[in-house]
C-alpha positions as CSV (number, residue, x, y, z in Angstrom):
1,M,-2.2,-24.5,-2.3
2,D,-0.4,-24.4,1.0
3,F,-0.1,-21.3,2.2
4,S,1.7,-22.2,5.6
5,L,4.1,-19.4,7.0
6,S,7.5,-20.7,8.4
7,E,8.5,-19.8,11.8
8,E,10.3,-16.6,10.8
9,Q,7.1,-15.5,9.0
10,Q,4.6,-15.8,11.7
11,A,7.6,-14.2,13.9
12,T,7.4,-11.0,11.6
13,G,3.7,-10.6,11.6
14,D,3.5,-11.5,15.7
15,L,6.2,-8.6,16.1
16,A,4.3,-6.3,14.2
17,R,1.1,-7.2,15.9
18,Q,2.9,-6.9,19.1
19,I,4.0,-3.6,18.7
20,L,0.8,-2.1,16.5
21,A,-1.9,-3.3,18.7
22,D,0.1,-1.5,21.7
23,R,0.0,1.8,19.7
24,C,-2.6,2.3,17.6
25,T,-5.2,2.6,19.8
26,H,-8.8,4.4,18.9
27,E,-7.9,7.2,21.1
28,H,-4.4,7.9,19.9
29,L,-5.4,7.4,16.0
30,R,-7.9,10.2,17.1
31,E,-5.5,12.6,18.7
32,I,-3.3,11.9,15.4
33,E,-6.2,12.8,12.9
34,R,-7.7,15.6,15.2
35,S,-4.4,17.7,14.9
36,G,-4.6,18.9,11.7
37,E,-1.0,17.8,10.5
38,P,-0.8,14.7,7.9
39,R,-1.9,11.2,9.7
40,F,1.7,10.1,10.7
41,D,3.0,9.0,13.7
42,R,6.7,9.8,13.9
43,D,7.2,8.2,17.3
44,L,5.9,5.0,16.0
45,W,7.9,5.2,12.5
46,S,11.0,5.2,14.4
47,A,9.5,2.3,17.5
48,L,9.2,0.1,14.1
49,G,12.8,1.1,12.9
50,E,14.2,0.1,16.3
51,A,12.7,-3.0,15.8
52,G,14.0,-3.9,12.8
53,L,10.4,-4.2,10.7
54,L,11.3,-1.4,8.6
55,G,14.2,-3.4,7.2
56,I,12.6,-6.8,7.1
57,A,13.5,-6.7,3.0
58,I,16.7,-4.9,2.9
59,P,19.9,-6.9,2.8
60,E,21.8,-7.6,5.7
61,Q,24.7,-5.4,4.4
62,Y,22.5,-2.6,4.3
63,G,21.4,-3.1,8.2
64,G,18.3,-5.1,7.0
65,A,17.1,-8.6,7.5
66,G,17.2,-9.7,3.9
67,L,13.6,-11.1,3.9
68,G,11.3,-10.9,1.1
69,V,7.8,-10.1,-0.5
70,L,6.0,-12.6,2.1
71,E,7.5,-11.0,5.3
72,V,6.6,-7.3,3.8
73,A,3.0,-8.4,3.3
74,Q,2.9,-9.8,6.9
75,V,3.3,-6.6,8.5
76,L,1.0,-4.7,6.1
77,Q,-1.5,-7.0,6.9
78,V,-1.5,-6.0,10.5
79,A,-0.6,-2.3,9.7
80,G,-4.0,-2.6,7.7
81,R,-5.8,-4.2,10.4
82,H,-4.8,-1.3,13.2
83,A,-5.1,1.7,10.7
84,A,-1.5,2.3,11.4
85,P,-0.8,5.7,10.8
86,V,2.8,5.2,9.3
87,P,4.0,4.8,5.6
88,L,4.7,1.1,5.9
89,W,3.1,0.1,2.2
90,E,4.4,3.4,0.7
91,T,8.3,2.8,1.9
92,L,8.6,-0.9,1.8
93,G,6.2,-2.1,-0.9
94,L,6.4,1.0,-3.0
95,A,10.1,2.0,-3.0
96,A,12.5,-0.5,-0.9
97,L,11.5,-3.5,-2.8
98,P,12.6,-1.7,-6.2
99,L,15.4,-0.5,-5.2
100,V,16.9,-3.8,-3.2
101,R,16.2,-5.4,-6.6
102,F,17.6,-2.6,-9.3
103,G,18.8,0.0,-7.3
104,S,23.3,0.7,-7.9
105,D,25.4,0.3,-5.2
106,E,25.5,3.7,-5.3
107,V,21.9,4.3,-4.7
108,A,21.2,1.4,-2.4
109,A,23.9,3.1,-0.1
110,A,22.4,6.1,-0.3
111,W,18.8,4.7,1.0
112,L,18.8,1.7,2.1
113,P,20.4,2.0,5.4
114,R,18.2,5.2,6.1
115,V,15.1,3.1,5.4
116,A,16.0,0.3,7.5
117,D,16.7,2.5,10.8
118,G,13.6,4.6,9.9
119,S,15.4,7.5,9.0
120,A,14.2,7.8,5.6
121,V,10.2,7.6,4.1
122,L,10.0,6.8,0.5
123,T,7.2,6.7,-2.0
124,A,6.8,6.1,-5.5
125,A,4.7,8.0,-8.2
126,W,2.9,6.1,-10.6
127,Q,-0.3,8.0,-11.6
128,E,-0.8,11.0,-13.9
129,D,-3.7,13.2,-15.0
130,D,-2.7,13.0,-18.8
131,G,-2.3,9.2,-19.7
132,G,-1.0,10.0,-23.1
133,G,2.7,10.1,-24.1
134,A,4.7,7.0,-24.7
135,H,4.0,3.9,-22.8
136,G,0.8,6.1,-21.3
137,V,3.6,8.3,-19.6
138,A,3.9,11.7,-19.7
139,T,6.9,12.4,-17.2
140,T,9.9,12.3,-19.2
141,A,13.5,11.8,-18.4
142,T,16.4,13.7,-20.2
143,A,20.3,12.2,-19.6
144,D,22.3,14.8,-18.2
145,G,25.9,13.0,-17.7
146,G,25.5,10.2,-15.4
147,R,22.3,11.1,-14.1
148,F,18.8,12.3,-15.7
149,R,16.5,15.4,-15.0
150,L,12.7,14.7,-14.9
151,D,9.7,17.1,-16.2
152,G,6.4,16.5,-15.8
153,A,3.5,16.0,-13.1
154,K,2.5,13.4,-10.7
155,V,-1.1,12.8,-8.9
156,C,-2.3,11.0,-5.9
157,V,1.4,10.3,-4.7
158,P,0.9,8.1,-1.8
159,A,2.5,9.5,1.5
160,A,3.9,12.2,-0.5
161,Q,3.7,15.2,2.1
162,I,6.3,13.2,4.4
163,A,8.8,11.5,1.7
164,D,12.3,12.2,1.5
165,G,12.6,10.4,-1.7
166,I,10.0,9.5,-4.4
167,L,10.4,6.7,-7.2
168,I,8.9,8.2,-10.3
169,E,7.5,6.3,-13.5
170,A,9.1,8.3,-16.6
171,V,10.3,7.7,-20.1
172,S,13.6,8.6,-21.6
173,P,14.1,8.1,-25.4
174,D,15.5,4.7,-24.7
175,G,12.0,3.9,-23.2
176,P,10.1,3.6,-19.9
177,G,12.0,3.7,-16.1
178,L,12.0,4.2,-12.6
179,F,13.8,7.2,-11.3
180,L,14.2,8.0,-8.0
181,V,14.5,11.9,-6.5
182,E,15.4,13.3,-3.7
183,V,12.7,15.8,-2.6
184,G,13.9,19.2,-3.2
185,E,15.2,20.8,-6.1
186,G,13.2,21.0,-8.9
187,V,10.2,18.7,-6.9
188,E,7.1,20.7,-5.9
189,V,4.7,18.9,-3.8
190,E,1.1,20.1,-3.1
191,A,-1.0,18.5,-0.4
192,A,-3.6,16.7,-1.8
193,I,-6.6,16.9,0.6
194,T,-8.7,13.4,1.2
195,T,-11.2,12.3,3.0
196,A,-8.8,9.5,5.1
197,G,-6.2,12.5,6.2
198,S,-3.4,10.8,4.4
199,P,-0.5,12.6,3.1
200,T,-1.1,12.5,0.0
201,G,0.1,14.6,-2.5
202,H,0.4,16.2,-6.2
203,L,4.4,16.5,-7.8
204,R,5.5,18.8,-10.4
205,L,8.7,18.2,-12.0
206,T,10.6,21.1,-13.7
207,D,14.1,19.8,-14.6
208,A,14.5,17.8,-11.4
209,P,17.9,15.5,-10.6
210,A,17.2,12.1,-10.7
211,A,19.1,8.8,-10.7
212,L,18.2,5.7,-12.9
213,V,16.9,2.8,-10.9
214,C,15.9,0.5,-13.9
215,A,15.3,0.5,-17.1
216,G,13.1,-1.4,-19.9
217,V,9.2,-2.8,-19.7
218,E,10.1,-5.7,-17.5
219,A,11.4,-4.1,-14.8
220,V,8.9,-1.4,-14.9
221,A,6.4,-4.2,-14.7
222,W,8.2,-6.2,-11.9
223,A,8.2,-2.9,-9.7
224,F,4.4,-2.0,-10.3
225,E,3.4,-6.0,-9.8
226,R,5.3,-6.0,-6.4
227,A,3.4,-2.4,-5.4
228,V,0.1,-3.8,-6.3
229,G,0.7,-7.3,-4.7
230,T,1.8,-5.6,-1.2
231,Q,-1.0,-3.0,-1.3
232,C,-3.4,-5.9,-1.2
233,A,-2.1,-7.5,1.7
234,L,-2.7,-3.8,3.4
235,A,-6.3,-4.1,2.0
236,L,-6.7,-7.6,3.2
237,G,-5.9,-6.0,7.1
238,H,-8.4,-3.3,6.5
239,A,-10.9,-5.7,5.4
240,E,-10.2,-8.2,8.4
241,A,-10.6,-5.0,11.0
242,M,-14.0,-4.3,9.4
243,L,-15.3,-7.6,9.4
244,D,-14.5,-7.7,12.7
245,L,-16.1,-4.7,13.6
246,L,-19.2,-5.9,11.9
247,A,-19.6,-9.2,13.8
248,T,-18.9,-7.8,17.2
249,Y,-21.3,-4.9,16.7
250,T,-24.3,-6.8,15.1
251,K,-23.6,-9.7,18.2
252,E,-24.0,-6.6,20.6
253,R,-26.7,-4.3,19.1
254,K,-30.3,-5.5,20.6
255,Q,-33.5,-4.7,18.9
256,F,-36.7,-6.1,20.4
257,D,-34.6,-7.6,23.2
258,V,-32.3,-9.7,21.0
259,P,-29.2,-9.3,19.1
260,I,-29.6,-7.9,15.5
261,A,-27.0,-10.6,14.5
262,S,-29.8,-13.0,14.9
263,F,-31.9,-11.3,12.3
264,Q,-31.3,-13.3,8.9
265,A,-31.1,-10.3,6.5
266,V,-28.3,-9.2,8.6
267,G,-26.9,-12.8,8.5
268,H,-26.9,-13.3,5.3
269,R,-24.8,-9.7,4.6
270,A,-22.2,-10.6,7.2
271,A,-21.6,-14.1,5.9
272,D,-21.2,-12.4,2.5
273,S,-18.8,-10.2,4.0
274,Y,-16.9,-12.9,5.4
275,I,-16.8,-14.9,2.2
276,D,-15.6,-11.6,0.2
277,T,-12.8,-11.2,3.0
278,E,-11.7,-14.9,2.2
279,A,-11.6,-14.6,-1.2
280,I,-9.1,-11.4,-0.9
281,R,-7.3,-13.3,1.6
282,L,-6.6,-16.2,-0.8
283,T,-6.0,-14.3,-4.0
284,T,-3.5,-12.1,-2.4
285,L,-2.0,-15.1,-0.8
286,Q,-1.6,-16.7,-4.1
287,A,-0.3,-13.3,-5.7
288,V,2.6,-12.6,-2.9
289,S,3.4,-16.3,-2.7
290,R,4.4,-16.3,-6.7
291,L,6.2,-12.7,-6.2
292,H,7.9,-13.8,-3.1
293,E,9.3,-16.9,-5.3
294,D,9.8,-14.5,-8.2
295,L,7.4,-16.4,-10.3
296,P,5.2,-14.8,-13.3
297,S,2.7,-13.2,-11.4
298,T,0.7,-10.8,-13.9
299,V,-2.4,-12.5,-13.4
300,E,-2.6,-13.5,-10.1
301,V,-1.6,-9.5,-9.0
302,S,-4.1,-8.3,-10.8
303,V,-6.8,-10.7,-9.8
304,A,-6.3,-10.2,-6.1
305,K,-6.4,-6.2,-7.0
306,F,-9.9,-7.1,-8.5
307,W,-11.3,-8.8,-5.6
308,V,-9.7,-5.8,-2.8
309,A,-11.4,-3.5,-5.4
310,W,-14.8,-5.2,-5.9
311,A,-15.3,-7.6,-2.9
312,G,-13.6,-4.5,-0.5
313,Q,-16.2,-2.2,-1.0
314,R,-19.0,-4.9,-0.7
315,I,-17.6,-5.5,2.7
316,T,-17.3,-1.6,3.5
317,L,-20.6,-0.8,2.6
318,A,-21.9,-3.6,4.6
319,A,-20.4,-2.8,7.4
320,A,-21.6,0.7,7.3
321,H,-24.9,-0.4,6.4
322,L,-25.1,-2.5,9.4
323,H,-23.9,-0.3,11.9
324,G,-26.7,1.7,10.8
325,G,-26.0,5.6,12.4
326,V,-22.9,4.9,14.0
327,G,-21.4,3.7,10.4
328,A,-21.2,7.4,9.6
329,D,-19.7,8.3,12.9
330,R,-16.0,9.8,12.1
331,D,-15.5,9.0,15.8
332,Y,-16.1,5.6,15.6
333,P,-13.0,3.0,14.3
334,L,-14.7,1.9,11.3
335,A,-14.9,5.1,9.8
336,R,-10.8,5.1,9.2
337,H,-10.9,1.9,7.4
338,F,-14.2,2.8,5.2
339,T,-11.9,5.7,4.1
340,A,-8.5,3.6,3.7
341,M,-10.6,1.1,1.5
342,K,-11.9,4.0,-0.8
343,E,-8.4,5.0,-1.5
344,L,-6.9,1.4,-1.9
345,E,-9.9,0.6,-4.2
346,L,-8.8,3.2,-6.9
347,D,-5.0,3.2,-6.1
348,L,-2.9,1.4,-8.8
349,G,-6.2,0.9,-10.8
350,G,-9.6,0.0,-9.9
351,A,-11.8,-3.2,-10.8
352,T,-12.1,-2.5,-14.8
353,Q,-8.8,-1.7,-15.1
354,H,-7.2,-5.0,-13.5
355,L,-10.1,-7.2,-15.2
356,L,-8.8,-5.8,-18.8
357,R,-5.1,-6.5,-17.8
358,V,-6.3,-10.3,-16.8
359,G,-8.0,-10.1,-20.1
360,A,-4.9,-9.1,-21.8
361,E,-2.9,-11.2,-20.1
362,L,-5.2,-14.2,-21.2
363,A,-5.5,-13.3,-24.5
364,A,-1.9,-13.2,-25.3
365,S,-1.8,-16.5,-24.2
């Protein structure tokens, strides 16, 4: 497969690297993490909006660049590598892509310009404690004139504490769909305490007014696959960062007056981490390339997420192990990638769930 990027795609990644490398220094990130507030740099978010990176997948008529999934993945990969404290994946991968594809003119005009200029944060709520109900979703949507009312609960919603609007998976008498609620009336957000310090939250929806974004199994699956595919790009960036930290530390750390990287066992562990990172890279590129071209991607997306969940933890544990005691230091850069990777491993399904999805697709075909 040829995964070469176009000049425009490379330029998007270069711009993201320039901004995030300058602003996401270890010292600055520690200031944010020690503040006691949710891990969110509003100044950086505004800078990304001014640079046009928040609007890369937004149509030009709404102030964006009109690009696609590959460009979003490029930005997210860089964001993961620098552990950027901004909800890029939540706003772009989880919410903006479905709004661009399915949102009505009214919904698109109300939200997409605000996404592009950085004045709104969006996310999506997929996970529930109760896996029962129709289509495995317990949250319900009831028609109310031209709109809907939602009732139910969602857990572990990324960026829920700082979101202005949330895309909700719910089921109506006509079947499953995605509905957009504005945080406010009928929407209660409870902060979730996470090891990564991310602004995750739990939702309770009580007669919450909502707009229908899309309906039907196929439309919901379309949005879910893009949520997972772009999540894999974010995880790839974290994996690359941990591999870099691992390589640098083992070359500089000495025992018996020689770098520990020269020890055979250390070299083998580092080599395995390199192979795992490349596996995440190639499966993710395969998945997002197919998503970008709007090709059937169910298997490819789940294969990529399997590698993120399974190999991602191998890389994380190897990096921590080879750093020795430093690997457990919360003041060392590895810590934020370690905790972020653990969240990404489990969010939207772990290794077992996605292997089962692959098996179901293979059996059906």
